[in-house]
C-alpha positions as a Markdown table, in Angstrom:
| # | Residue | x | y | z |
|---|---|---|---|---|
| 1 | Met | 0.0 | 0.0 | 0.0 |
| 2 | Leu | 1.3 | 3.4 | -0.9 |
| 3 | Ala | 1.5 | 6.2 | 1.6 |
| 4 | Pro | -0.9 | 9.1 | 0.8 |
| 5 | Tyr | 2.0 | 11.3 | -0.4 |
| 6 | Gly | 3.0 | 8.4 | -2.8 |
| 7 | Arg | -0.3 | 8.8 | -4.5 |
| 8 | Ile | 0.2 | 12.5 | -4.9 |
| 9 | Val | 3.7 | 12.0 | -6.4 |
| 10 | Glu | 2.3 | 9.4 | -8.8 |
| 11 | Ala | -0.6 | 11.8 | -9.7 |
| 12 | Arg | 1.8 | 14.6 | -10.3 |
| 13 | Ala | 4.2 | 12.6 | -12.6 |
| 14 | Pro | 2.1 | 13.1 | -15.8 |
| 15 | Ala | 1.5 | 16.7 | -15.0 |
| 16 | Ala | 5.3 | 17.2 | -14.5 |
| 17 | Asp | 5.9 | 15.6 | -17.9 |
| 18 | Val | 3.4 | 17.9 | -19.5 |
| 19 | Ala | 4.9 | 20.9 | -17.7 |
| 20 | Arg | 8.4 | 19.9 | -18.9 |
| 21 | Ile | 7.2 | 19.5 | -22.5 |
| 22 | Leu | 5.4 | 22.9 | -22.4 |
| 23 | Arg | 8.4 | 24.7 | -20.9 |
| 24 | Ser | 10.6 | 23.2 | -23.6 |
| 25 | Gly | 8.2 | 24.2 | -26.3 |
| 26 | Tyr | 7.8 | 27.8 | -25.0 |
| 27 | Ala | 11.6 | 28.1 | -24.6 |
| 28 | Ala | 12.1 | 27.1 | -28.3 |
| 29 | Trp | 9.3 | 29.4 | -29.4 |
| 30 | His | 10.8 | 32.3 | -27.3 |
| 31 | Glu | 14.3 | 31.6 | -28.8 |
| 32 | Gln | 12.8 | 31.8 | -32.4 |
| 33 | Leu | 10.9 | 35.0 | -31.6 |
| 34 | Thr | 14.0 | 36.6 | -30.1 |
| 35 | Lys | 15.9 | 35.7 | -33.3 |
| 36 | Leu | 13.1 | 37.2 | -35.4 |
| 37 | Val | 13.0 | 40.4 | -33.4 |
| 38 | Asp | 16.8 | 40.7 | -33.6 |
| 39 | Arg | 16.7 | 40.1 | -37.4 |
| 40 | Ala | 13.9 | 42.6 | -37.9 |
| 41 | His | 15.8 | 45.2 | -36.0 |
| 42 | Ser | 19.0 | 44.6 | -37.9 |
| 43 | Glu | 17.2 | 44.8 | -41.2 |
| 44 | Gly | 15.5 | 48.0 | -40.3 |
| 45 | Asp | 12.0 | 46.6 | -40.1 |
| 46 | Met | 11.7 | 47.3 | -36.4 |
| 47 | Ala | 12.5 | 50.1 | -34.1 |
| 48 | Ala | 15.6 | 49.8 | -32.0 |
| 49 | Cys | 15.1 | 47.9 | -28.8 |
| 50 | Ala | 17.4 | 47.4 | -25.9 |
| 51 | Asp | 16.6 | 43.8 | -25.4 |
| 52 | Pro | 15.2 | 41.6 | -28.2 |
| 53 | Ala | 14.5 | 38.8 | -25.7 |
| 54 | Leu | 12.3 | 41.2 | -23.7 |
| 55 | Val | 10.4 | 42.3 | -26.8 |
| 56 | Ala | 10.0 | 38.6 | -27.8 |
| 57 | Arg | 8.6 | 37.8 | -24.3 |
| 58 | Gly | 6.1 | 40.6 | -24.7 |
| 59 | Leu | 5.1 | 39.4 | -28.1 |
| 60 | Ala | 4.6 | 35.9 | -26.8 |
| 61 | Ala | 2.4 | 37.2 | -23.9 |
| 62 | Met | 0.3 | 39.2 | -26.4 |
| 63 | Val | -0.2 | 36.1 | -28.6 |
| 64 | Asp | -1.0 | 34.0 | -25.6 |
| 65 | Gly | -3.6 | 36.5 | -24.5 |
| 66 | Val | -5.1 | 36.7 | -28.0 |
| 67 | Ala | -5.3 | 32.9 | -28.2 |
| 68 | Ile | -6.9 | 32.6 | -24.7 |
| 69 | Gly | -9.5 | 35.3 | -25.6 |
| 70 | Met | -10.4 | 33.5 | -28.8 |
| 71 | Leu | -10.8 | 30.2 | -27.0 |
| 72 | Arg | -12.9 | 31.9 | -24.3 |
| 73 | Asp | -15.5 | 33.5 | -26.5 |
| 74 | Gly | -14.8 | 32.5 | -30.1 |
| 75 | Ser | -17.0 | 35.1 | -31.7 |
| 76 | Arg | -15.8 | 36.4 | -35.1 |
| 77 | Leu | -16.0 | 40.0 | -34.1 |
| 78 | Ala | -13.9 | 39.3 | -31.0 |
| 79 | Lys | -11.4 | 37.5 | -33.1 |
| 80 | Arg | -11.1 | 40.4 | -35.5 |
| 81 | Arg | -10.7 | 42.8 | -32.7 |
| 82 | Arg | -8.0 | 40.7 | -31.0 |
| 83 | Leu | -6.1 | 40.2 | -34.3 |
| 84 | Ala | -6.3 | 44.0 | -34.9 |
| 85 | Thr | -4.8 | 44.6 | -31.5 |
| 86 | Leu | -2.0 | 42.2 | -32.3 |
| 87 | Arg | -1.4 | 43.9 | -35.7 |
| 88 | Asp | -1.4 | 47.4 | -34.0 |
| 89 | Trp | 1.2 | 46.2 | -31.5 |
| 90 | Leu | 3.4 | 44.8 | -34.3 |
| 91 | Asn | 3.1 | 48.1 | -36.1 |
| 92 | Ile | 4.3 | 50.0 | -33.1 |
| 93 | Leu | 7.3 | 47.7 | -33.0 |
| 94 | Arg | 7.9 | 48.3 | -36.7 |
| 95 | Gln | 8.1 | 52.1 | -36.3 |
| 96 | Thr | 11.7 | 53.3 | -36.8 |
| 97 | Gly | 11.1 | 56.6 | -35.0 |
């Protein structure tokens, strides 16, 4: 017979695996976004930024928020509004001052 904490550890194992996979996926995505932000800046398509990784993290947060909002209510108008918000944010980043 397992101790009660043994059952908790067993129950957490799959969640820990999922968390590890998600962290790995987000890390890879963040790395790609950082490279894209850095490239966009170096090619003159984006305003100068002190830290491309910070901009990439903000972009990832914006995309996550848009995705969650779409999943939450799913209306076409809401989708258009959220995508417009994302486009506006990207346009701000593109401004070269």
